[in-house]
Structure formats: C-alpha cells, structure tokens
C-alpha positions in Angstrom: 5.2 -46.7 -31.1 3.5 -44.2 -28.8 0.6 -45.2 -26.7 -2.3 -42.8 -27.4 -3.6 -42.9 -23.8 -0.2 -42.0 -22.3 0.0 -38.3 -21.6 3.2 -38.4 -19.5 5.8 -39.2 -22.1 4.9 -36.7 -24.8 8.1 -34.8 -24.5 10.1 -37.8 -25.6 8.5 -37.5 -29.0 9.1 -33.8 -29.6 5.8 -32.6 -28.2 6.5 -29.3 -26.3 4.3 -27.5 -23.7 4.4 -23.7 -23.3 6.0 -22.1 -20.3 4.1 -21.3 -17.1 0.6 -22.2 -16.0 -1.9 -23.2 -18.7 -4.6 -20.7 -19.6 -8.1 -21.5 -18.6 -9.8 -18.8 -20.5 -11.8 -17.5 -17.5 -9.3 -14.9 -16.2 -11.0 -11.6 -15.1 -9.8 -8.2 -16.3 -8.7 -5.6 -13.7 -12.0 -3.8 -14.1 -13.9 -7.0 -13.3 -11.8 -7.8 -10.2 -12.3 -4.2 -9.0 -16.0 -4.3 -9.6 -16.2 -7.6 -7.6 -14.2 -6.0 -4.8 -16.5 -3.0 -4.6 -19.6 -5.2 -4.6 -18.2 -7.3 -1.8 -17.3 -4.1 0.2 -20.8 -2.7 -0.4 -22.3 -5.9 1.0 -20.2 -5.7 4.2 -20.3 -1.9 4.9 -23.0 0.7 5.6 -22.5 4.4 5.1 -24.4 6.5 7.7 -24.9 10.3 7.5 -25.1 11.8 11.0 -25.4 15.4 12.1 -22.0 16.8 13.4 -23.4 17.7 16.8 -24.6 14.2 17.2 -21.3 12.8 16.0 -19.4 14.6 18.7 -21.7 13.1 21.4 -21.5 9.7 19.8 -17.7 9.9 19.8 -17.6 10.9 23.5 -20.1 8.1 24.4 -18.0 5.5 22.5 -14.8 6.7 24.3 -16.6 6.5 27.7 -17.6 2.8 26.9 -14.1 2.0 25.7 -12.5 3.4 28.8 -14.9 1.4 31.0 -16.9 4.4 32.2 -20.6 4.3 32.9 -21.1 7.9 32.0 -24.1 8.7 29.8 -23.1 11.4 27.4 -26.0 11.1 24.9 -29.5 11.9 25.8 -32.1 9.4 24.9 -33.3 11.7 22.1 -29.9 11.9 20.6 -29.5 8.2 20.8 -32.8 7.7 19.1 -31.8 10.1 16.3 -28.5 8.2 15.8 -30.3 4.9 15.8 -32.9 6.2 13.3 -30.1 7.3 11.0 -28.3 4.0 11.2 -31.4 2.0 10.5 -32.5 4.3 7.6 -29.1 4.0 5.9 -29.0 0.3 6.4 -32.4 -0.3 4.9 -31.8 2.1 2.0 -28.5 0.4 1.1 -29.9 -3.1 1.5 -32.8 -2.2 -0.7 -30.3 -1.2 -3.5 -28.6 -4.6 -3.3 -31.5 -6.9 -3.9 -31.5 -8.5 -7.3 -34.3 -7.2 -9.4 -37.0 -9.7 -10.3 -36.8 -10.8 -13.8 -39.8 -11.0 -16.1 -41.1 -14.5 -16.5 -40.9 -15.7 -20.1 -44.3 -16.0 -21.8 -44.8 -19.1 -23.8 
C-alpha cells in the first residue's frame, strides 16, 4: 500500500512526470521581456540633444580631461548651454517615468 504523504516513490507505482522543468504558468512572452528591457534601459539612460558646434567643443574638452591636460576648450557660456541641455533632457525624461496618480475610489 502506498503512503499518501510520500511524494518520492511515485515512480514505483506507474506515476510518470513529464520531461524537463515543470511549468509555473508565469513565463513572459518575448514582447513582455523586450518591454521590460526597454523600460529598464529608459530608467538608466538619458538622451540629450546638443548643438553640433557645442558637441565638437565638448568632445575636445573630454579628450583634454582624459589625457590629463588642464586646457579649457569650452567657454563658460558653452559649458552653461551644455549643462542646460543635459538638465532639461533629464527632467523631461524623468517626468515621463513617474507613475500617474490613480483616481481614488469613491464609496
């Protein structure tokens, strides 16, 4: 006679399990995984639009910093414009990520 609480000896009595890992029923589709990836990327990255002339100056400034030089390539006005563009993009994109407040249920 088989013990009803014994789950380990089921195969002795003809009970068969399917092959592979058992299904949980919570698997995501490819589209759901891609959407989660895009959301995570959007949380971690900020896209900034900068004028091409400012971009060339920023590139030269970054190279000077990387190479250990103390040369100032950007003027304070150019640096201010770049900083303004970065902050504007950051705030704009963060604003789009906030969860929208849901209406309170009326009782």
